N, C-alpha and C positions, 0 to 999 in steps of 0.2 A: 609307380617308379619304374616298372618294366619298360614303358614307352621311352622314358628318359635314357635308359641303358641302350635300347635299340638305336635311338637317335645318336647317342654318343658313339655307338659302334660304327654307324655309317660315316660320322664325322671323322673318326680315326682312320677308317678304311680309305676314304678319299684323300685325306691328307697324307697318309702313308704312301699311296700311289705316286703322289706328286713329289714327296721328299726323296723316295727311292728312285724315281724316274721310270717306274714300271707302267705309268699311265700310258706310255707310248705303245704298249702292247694291246691297248684297247681302242684308242682313238687316234685320229690324225691330230698332231700336236698343235695345229693352227686353231683347233677348237678346245684346247686345254683350259682356256679361260672359263668355259661353261662348267666343267667339272669342278674347277676351283671355286667358282661362284656357288655351286651346289654344296660344296664342303662348308663354306662360310654360312650358308643358309641353314644347313643341318646343325652347325654349332649354335646358331642363334635360337633355333627351335628347341635344342637341348636345354639351353638356359631357361627359356620360357616354360618348358615342361617341368623342370626342377622347381622353379618358383611356384608353379601351379600345385605340384605335389606337396610341397611344404605347407602351403596355405590350406590345402584340403586336409592334410594330416592334423593341423591345429584345430580345424573345425570339427573333425571326427572325434578328436580327443575330448573336446568340450561336450559334444553330443553324447559320447559314451559315459562321461562322468554323470551327466544328468540322467541317463538311462539306468545306470547302476543305482543311483539314489532312489529312483522310483521303485526298483525291484526290492529294495530293502523293506518296503512296506507291503509288497505284493509278491509272493513266491510262486504264483501260478504261471504255467507255460502252456498255452492253448495250441490248437491246430494251426492257427495263423502263424505263430512263431516258428513251428516246425517246418511249415511249408516255405517260409522265408529262407530258412537255412538250406533246404534242398535247392531252391532257386539260385542261391548264391554259389553252391557247388557246381551247378550246371554252367553258370556264367564263368566260373573259374576254369573249367575245362575248355570252353570256347576261347578264352583269352590265351590259354596255353597253346592251343592249336594255331591261333593267329600269330602268336609270338614265334612259334617254330618256323613258320613260313618266312619270316624276316631273319631269324637267327641263323638258319642253315646256310643261306648264301653268304652271310657275313662271316661265319666260321670258315667256310671254304675259301672265301676271298682273302681273309687275313692270314690263315694258318697254312694253306696249301701253296706250294711254290707256283710262280707264274711260268707256264710252259710256252716255248716258242713254237710256232707252226713250222712243220718240216715236211719231208717227202712222204711220210706216212699219211698225212692229210690228203696230199695229191693222189696217192694210190688208192686211198679209201673212197674218195669222192669221184676220182677220174677227172679229166678235163676235156673241154670241147672248144670249138672255135667256129663261128663266134658264139658267145655264151650268154644265155639267159635261161632261167629255169622255166620250163613249159607251164603256161597258164598263169604266170606271175608277171603282172604288168607294173609292179611297184619297183621303180629303179633303186630304191634304198634297200631292197631285199634281194636283188639279183647278184649272183656271184659270178665274177669274171675270171677268165683264165687266158694266159698266153698274151692276149692283146688288150691293153688298157682301152677303155671306150667310154669317153665322157658324153657321147652323143645322147645317152639316155637322160642326161640332166639338162640338155640344151635343146632348143629348137634346131632344125636342120640348118637353117641359115646362120644362126649364132654359132653352131658347132664348126661349120666350115670356115667361118671368119676366125675362130679361135685357132684351128689347125694351121690355117694359112699364116697367121701371125707367128705361131710358135715354130713353124718350119724354117723361118728365116734364120734361126739360130744355127741350123744344121746344114741347110741345102748347099751352101758354098764351101763347106769344109771337106777336105780330103780325108782328114782323120777325125773321127768322132769318139769322144770318151764320155761315157755316162757315169756320173757319180751318184751318191745317195740322194742328192737334192733334186736332180733332174731326170732320174731313171725312168719314172713313169711317163713324164712328158716326152722324153726322147723316144721311148718305145712306141708310144702312141703315134708320133709323127712318122717313124720308120714304117710302121704297119699300115698307115693310111695310104701311102703311095710308095711301096717298096722299090718300084722300078726306078725312081729318081735317085736312089742311093746305092744301086748295084755297083760293085767294084770299090766302094769307099771302105776305108779301114775303120773298124769299130772295136772299142775296148770297153769291157764292163766285167763286173764280178757277180757271182751268184753261187747257188748250191746245185749239185748234180742230181738229176732225176732220170732214171732209166725207164723208158717206156717200152712195153712189149711190142715186138714186131719190127723194131729198128735194127739196123746193122750194129755190129759191136762198137764201131767208132762213132756212132750217132747217139747223142744224149741231149737232153734239154738242160739248159742252164737258167735257173729261175731265181726270182726274188719274190717274197710275199709283199704285196702292196696294199695299202689302206687308202681308200678314197675319202671316206668320212669317219667310219668306225670299223671295228672288227667284223661287224655284221655284213658289211659289203666288201670285205677283203677278198683278194684274189691272188693267183700266182701268175707272174708275168716273166717273160723272157723269150729266148729263141732256141730253136733247134741248132745244135752246133755239131760240126764234123771235126773230130780230133785226128791228128796225124796217126798213121798206123802204129800200133804197139802201145799207144797211150790209153790207159784205163783208169777210171776213178769209180769209187763206190758212191751210192746214194748219200746225200747230205754232206759230201766233201765240198769245201768251198775253194773255188779257183778263180783266178782272174785271167781272162783270155783276150787275145787280139787276133783279128782276122779280117778277111774280106766278106762284105755282105753279098750274098748270092740269093737266088730264088729257085724254088722247086715246087713241083706239084706233090702235095702231101695227101696220100690216098685216104687215110682215116678221116680227114676233115673235108676231103673233096674240094680243095681250094689251093691256090698258089700261096705259099708262105715264104717269107724271107728266112734264110738260115746263114750261119756264120761258118765260113771255111777257115778253121783256126790254124794260125801259123806260129803262135806263141802262147804259152800258158804257164801259170805259176800257181802252186797250191798255197793257199793263204788261210789264216785263222778267221773264223767267223767274226764279223764286225760287232762292235758293242751293241749297236741297234741293228738287228737283222732285217727289220722291215723298212720299206720305202713308202713315201707318202706323196699324194698329189698336192702340190703347193699352190695351184691356181684353181 
């Protein structure tokens, strides 16, 4: 019956994520149908396991009844019987250990609150540009920072075709506003050829992150983005220059408007776009703090 409870636990966990909407903390929502399908499959397996347990229970009951009847005529318990009990105890311990492996993540997933990624994660891991973990050629396990980069999922020709197509949405605009839906797409286009967007006005929102070595009025304004799932999540955004006298703490959410400029950033040893801010407003964190790649 323990297997049935574990399967029921996974069913409840997945369905709870969808009902509460917290599934968006783990995966890109365009793949939500996969986890929903898994939840339905777990429910089906739970039903099959319960039926199996009930049938096995009835068979064991009949077998024990016959066994007791035989012992009424023979009261001897030999070495074979004792050895069988020891073997059953060992199997019981193994089952408990196997069960714990499944129960522990279920317990933490169901009863512990879902935490949002914030500046403490950026500070703990640091960020680099461009980003890929050394020695790791698996694109699904590479963590990205600052610049979204889908090139690891495409061939070079296919990627350039994608960027060229997506840049048409922004190249002729004097004022660009990135919302939750197109944040990652827009940032990737801007970083691909920042020279084409110099002087254009950009508006977007994010949380503040202070990096050591920057001037007091220089901070990064970030959003955590998910390409496929939280395993390949990264932190994306721009270096922004605030007007003199304006200061914000880490994890404060603001919306900024300013002109796109370019500078040589020594820690990365590369030219990066930055935003010369002319207007800013402190805002409340959005209901969904993450952004997703929708293509």
